[in-house]
N, C-alpha and C positions, 0 to 999 in steps of 0.2 A: 489915392484910392481908397486908401485902409482907412484914414483920419475921415475920410466921411462916411466908411459904412461898419468900422467896427464897431462891434456892442458885445456884451456875457452873452457865450452860447448855452444852448439850455440847460448841457450841465454843468453851465458854473452856475446858472441860477436859480437850481435844483439844488444845489449846492449852499448857497447863500439864504435858500429861503427854509433848511431843514437846519444852518447853523441856529437862524435866527425864534424861528417860530416851532421848530420840534417839527417830531415824525408827520402826523397829522395832516399839518399841513402841507410838507413835501407827500404826502398820497392826492393829497388836495390836485395839487401843483401839475403832479406828473398825469392824474385823470386828466384835465386839462390840455395839457398837451398831449396826449395821443399814446401815455407809458403808461397807463391799466385799467381796470374794469370788464370785467366781462359779462356778455349776452345772459339775460333773467329768461329768454326763451324757452319752452317749454312744451307747445305743442300749438297749433293752427288755431285761432278761435274760429269758434264757428256761430254766427248771429244771425237770428230767427227771429221774424215774432214783428215787422217793425208797425209801428199804429197806419192803421188807414190813408192813405194821404200823405203819411210823414214827410218835408223834405228839408232837406241840409245843404246848405251852401257850407263851400269849403276855400281859404282863401290862400292860395301857392300850392300847384302843382309839383314841388319837391318829392321826396321820401314817403316823407311823415302822413303832408297832403291827399298823394296818391295813394298808400295802403290804406288810411282811414273807408277814403272813395271807398276804394274794391271791396272794403270790407259791408258798410254800409250797404252798398247799394245789392250784392247780397242778400244781405237784410230786408230788402224791400223798400228802401227809402230811396226816393228819387232824390236827386244826389246832382250836385250841378256846382264844377269846380273854375274859377278864374285864375286866370295866373298870366301875370307879367309880359314874360317872357311869352316868345314866339316858339318855345321849345317845353317839354317838361323835366324832372330829374333833378330840377333847383342847381345844389355844389356838387351832383356826381357830373359833372361836366367834361368832356372830351372835345378837345380841339381838333379838327380833323383838315386836310388840305383845301383849302379856298375859302373856310370860316374865319369869319374877322366881329371885331363889335365895338365898340367904345365904350371907353371908359370914360370916368367921371373929371372933366377937365376938356372933352372936347376930344382927346386923342383918341383916331383909330386904333386897334390892336389887329395887327392879319396872321395868320398862321399858314406861311408859303410854302408848304414840307410836299414832298411830291404823294404823288398819291398811295395810298399805303399805312406812310406815316401820322403818328397822331402824337397828344401831349394831352396830358391826362389835370384840368389846371383844379380839379379838385383830392378832391379821396384818391388814391392810386395801389392803394394792398387791400387785404381782405384777410382780418385775423382769422384763424381758425373755431374758435369760437366765439364768433358774434355770428350763430343759429340761423336768426331769422334771416338776416341777407341769403344763407347759404338756400333756406328755405323759401323764398321766394323765388331767388332764381334757380332754379329745379324747378320752382312750379311755372314758370312762366318759358322758362327755356335758354335760358342764359347762358352761354356753354364759360366755363372758368378754364384759367390754365395756371398752372402753380407760379406763383410771384417768390422770386430770391429774394430774399430779405440778406443772406449773410452767406458771406464767398471771399474763402480764404485768401481767394485772389487779388480783393479788393483791398484799398490802402488804408489806411490814416496816416494825417498829415499835420504835423505841424509848423511853420512856418518860419519859425524861429530854431527850432532844430532838427539836426544830422543835414544841416546848410539846407533847409528844406526840400528834402528829398521826403516824396512817400514811401510809408514803412509797409510791406506786407500785414495784413490782419495774420491772417497763418502762422505767420515769424514773432511775431507781437503774440499771439495768445500762446504760441510753444513758451515761449522764452519769460515768460511771466511765470505759467507752468512750472517751470524746471526752476526759475530762483527759491519764487515761493517752498517747493520741494528743498530745497538747497537750508534755505533758514528753518525750513521745521525739522530739518533732520539735525543738524544743530543743536536743535534744542529741545531733542530727544535725547541724542548720543549724549547733550552737557546734562542729563539728568533736570532739566528742567519740569518736564511732565509725569516727574515720577510721582504727584502724589494723584495725577490722573489714570497714568496705565501702567499696568504690571508689567513684569520685564518679559513676558509670552507676548501680548499686546505692543509692547514695542519694538518688536522683533517683525510681527505683520506690516507694525505702522515704516517701519523704513523699510521694509520688503513692496510695500506699496509703494511710497514716496523713488524709491531705484528706479520702479518702470513708470509710474504716472509722470515723473517730471522728467525719468531719463538723464540721471545721473550717472557719474563713474561709477567705480569701487569706493574710494573717498566721499559717495557723493556727495560730488559737486556737479555744480552742470554747465560742462566748456563744451567747445566744441569737436566732436567725433563721429565718429560713421552713422552711431544709432541716432544723436542728433540729427542729423541727416537725414534720416526715415521720418522725421516728425516736422524741421522747419523748412527742410528743404535743401538746395546744393549750388551750388558754385559753379560746378559741371556736373552735370548730371550724368548718370550711367550713360553710356552708348554700347557698341555694339563692337565685333570686331577688330582691332587696332583702335580706335577713338579712344580717348584720353580718360584715365579715370577718373570716376567720382570724385570731386571734391565737397564734403561738407560746405553749409552757408557756416558763417559765420554770425552766433550769436550779440544781439544789442547788449554791450556791458550794463549793467544794472542799475548803475548810477544814472546815464545817459535816459536809460528807461523811465525811472522812477522822475527825472526833473521835464521829462517832456506830458507827461500829464495824461499818455496818450492810456492808465493802465482802466481813468473812470470813461477814453470809449465802449470799451470792453462792456463794462456792469452799464451804461446808459441807455445802450442801443442794442446789444445782443441777447443780453440774458434775459430780460424784461419780457413778464408775459405776456403781453399780449405783439411781442416783434418774435415769440419762437415757431419755430415751423411745426406741421406747415403753414403756409399762409398763399393767399390765389390770388386773380385778376378774372375780370372779364375779357374773351378773350376778342380783339380789338377794343378796348379802349372803356372805362369805367361808366363811358352813357351809357351804355349797353344794357345799364342794370335800368335805369331810366328811362332810358324807348320803351323795353318789355313794361313797365309801368306804364308809360304812356302808350301801347299798344291797346293794354287791359282794358284802361277805362277812357280813351279817346274821345266815346261820342261822350264823355259827363263834360270836358273841356274845353274852355273861353278860352283861347290865346289874343295875348297882346289888349289883358282887360289891367289898368294901372286902376287899385280901390284907389275909391277917396273920401267914403265915408263908408262908416259903419253905423248903423245905427238899430239896435233893440230894441223893444218896447216889450208888452206882455203877452200878445200874442205870436211874437217872431221878431225874425232879425232882417234889416233892409241893407243894401249894400250898395253905395254907386259907385261907381267907375268908368273910366273911356278908354278909349283905343289906347294906349301905348306908344303907336306907334305914330297917335295925331291927338296930343294930349288937350288941344285944345278944339277938338272936335262937339260932339252929342254927348250928355250925362244918362247912361244907360243904367237901370237898376233891376236886382235880383232881389226875390224877395221869399223868405224861404223861414221855419219852426223854428231850424235852429243853425248856426253858424262854428265853423272849426278854420282856426283862423293859426295856422301856419308863415306869417310870414315875420319874417325876423324883426326880432326887438329892436334895432336898430335901424330899422322903416318906420313899424308900425306905430312907436311912440311918437310920429309925425304924421300919424293919422289922424282924422275927427273919429274919435271911439267913444259911444258911452258905454263905460262899465264899470264897475265900481273901483273906489279910492283904495283899496287895500291892493284890486289888480291893477291902477294905473304905477300905486308908488314899486312894483314888484317890476313891472315893464321897464321900469325906467331902471332900476336898482341889478340891471344884466348889460357889461360894459360886450363890447366885441373886438374881441383880438383879431391884429392882422396876420399878414402871411401874405408873403410873396414867393411864387415859383417863376424861373427860367426852363424852356424848353429848346436845346440847340439841335438842328438837326446838319447830322455831316456828312459827305459826299460818300466814307465807306468806314465801318467800324472799327477803323483803329482799335480800339480796349479790345477789341476779340483778334482781330489780325496782331498785332505788336507786344498786346501784354496775356492775353489769354485770360483774358476776365470777359467770364460769362453769367451775368446777370450779380446780385450786390449790389450792395453800399458802401462809397469810399465817405467819410467821415474829416471835415478838415476845423483849423480856428479859422480860415478866412470866411467873410460876410457870408458865401455863400452857403455855407452848414457842410451840403452837401452834394454828393454826385454818385446819382443813382441810373445804375447799364440795364437796358431794357434787358426781359425778361422772356419776351417772343421773340421770333426769325434769327436765334439764333444759328450760327453760321450759310446765313444767305451773303449775297453777294449784294453790293450797293451803299445805299446810306442808311441810315439808323439813325434815332432822334434819342438822346441822354436828358434827365432832368441834372439840365446842369447848375440849379440854384436854389436850394429851397429853407426858406426858417419863416420865424416867428420874433415878435416881442419889437426895441427898436431897430435891430438892424430893416425889418422889414417895413417901419415908417422910411429908413430912409429912402431906403430900396422903393418905397411906392413914391416919396416925391418926383424920381425922375422917368425920363419918359418912354416910352414900351422899346426907343432904341437905345437909350442911355442904358436901361436896364440887362440888353444882350451883350452891348461893349462889356458893363461888368463885367459879366457872368464870363465871359469869352477871358477877360484880361485876369481875373483871378483861376478860372480853373485851369490858363493853358501852365499857370505856376508846378500842376500834378502830371498835365498831360501836354508837353509842347506839341502836338500834332493838333491842336486847336487852331492856330493859326494857317498853315497850308489845306484843310480840310472842313474848317468849317462853311458851310451851305444854306444857312438860316436859321430866324430864332421867335419866338413871339414869350407872351409872357402873361402874366394875372398877378392881380397887385389886388391883393382883396379888398381895403379899405376902396377902392377905386373903381371898386365893382353896383351900377346905380341900381340892383335889386338889392344887396345885400349888405354894403359901404363896412364890411368885417366877414370875416371867413366862419366866425362860430361866436356863440356864448362864453362868459364866462363868469365863475363861478367861483367864491370863495366861503373856507368851511361856515365860515359869520352867512353871508347875504344868502347861500343855501339854504340854512340852518333857518334864520328870518321870510324868505320869502319865497323859495321852493315851492311849498305845498299851495299858499295863496294862487301861485303862475301858474299851476297846472289845475285849479280848482276850479268846476262850471259856474261861470259867474250868469246867472241866469240863465241867458240861450247862448252865451259864449264861450268855447272854451278852446286857449291855444295847444298846440302841439309846435312839434319839429325840435333836433336834436336841444335844444336849449329849454327843452322841457323834459331830459331826463339827464339820467346818473353817466354816461357815456357822449358826453356833448362833444363836437367836433369827427362825430363817427356815424356814419350810414345807419350804423346799425341802431343809436340813440333815436332816430329821427325814424325808423320804423317803428322799434319798440313802442315811439310815444305816440304814435298813431293807432298802433292797436290800443296802446289800454286807452286812449281817448273813444276812438269809434266804441269801445266795451262802454265806459261810462255814462257816454253819452246815451247809446244803447238801453241801456237803464232807466236813466233817469227818463226817457221820453215815452218808456213803454208805464214805464210809475206815472206818469199824467197822461197819457192817453190821448 
């Protein structure tokens, strides 16, 4: 299994990009992988004065399309939304008990979780600085709760280090802090910083390092009762005649360096987009799409598979068929304008008459792949056995990470883990597996961290994004050069057609990018429609 699925981690990939292409290219890659970018949302748009009788057809009921639909209807447009699926929300998708879908290739994926358990097949967390998402959640009454990204009780794991035993995040962080403090104090004491610090500054720095790194009087980071207060104990303090507390033993510095786990800290915990507080909708990420759909329901035609998009001097004609019966009768919608949010991986296969530069831009954006596996267990062993409440364990195995639920803590009965989530080469290999094989692979790897998998597993489900018929991928990938060459063209209004979605944003792969794109597109199209009367 390791030979089949092993590939570079995101950390290794970013490192390679940085070494070969420089900091700018690495920042671009970080944005694509969901590590960077902050929302530019400032305030709600307030569009008014649509030309009398003006109409707009919007293709796709994801968050970008429904944002545009909601705002343009307020401005007075007649809005029609065509959606391929039987639901709104697009990739903001939660699989609940009883749900099932058919992936590319014909395999049926089911979700047989117990009632109330769920799995986010797409987005799963909301950074605090994605302001537009929070704006609409508040406006539409979507209840939110904290999402725990960082939990010191979760693990960092390296297959070939520490005999494969996972290490607690908090212990690793304490040891890193201790060893860095020890090394820096040695540099200070040897006079290596004399050109930078005067005597008083050196004394202050040494005192600070002693406390920050929990060093002894000789400025060494070694096991002590003080280190136990920070990294934890092998025997915890008790009461009465219980055994005395024993501090835990720090990981030797050479082993910590050799493991490479330091990189997990700065890649996954210190980046801006993962800093607390983070949030999630109560009941699953799909609640956001549900709320948008509720607000826009009367505008949406579901099960509408677009087959042709044609614009002329006076408007846009869209042909579609019932996606449940693609051999059925072709239906037509005619409107003055069209906003198309269909993923470019699909749109490039549809007959659409836009300009040559627009077609080149559409074809210049490939879609990344991603896989997710949700695992339901009979009991919440991560809480009961290991006292892990929320947070994420990172591993160099192909499953990449295990995320523990931030909801229903301390409850009895079953719970669902995100048992695998990755991108790139590994995702292609995961996508080649059947739904059952993906679950088995996640179990086989995960039990190396949590042996309870074998006894407590109940059910599983998965999403392999390159096999999802309505997207054929997870999100649009931009390089620095492709964005410079094609991005503005892709976002411009092409006569009477304009594109929107996360691929038309500087925050690809995030819901915030889709919503901001929908807002901006609606505003620009409204301005053009008013100008032309």
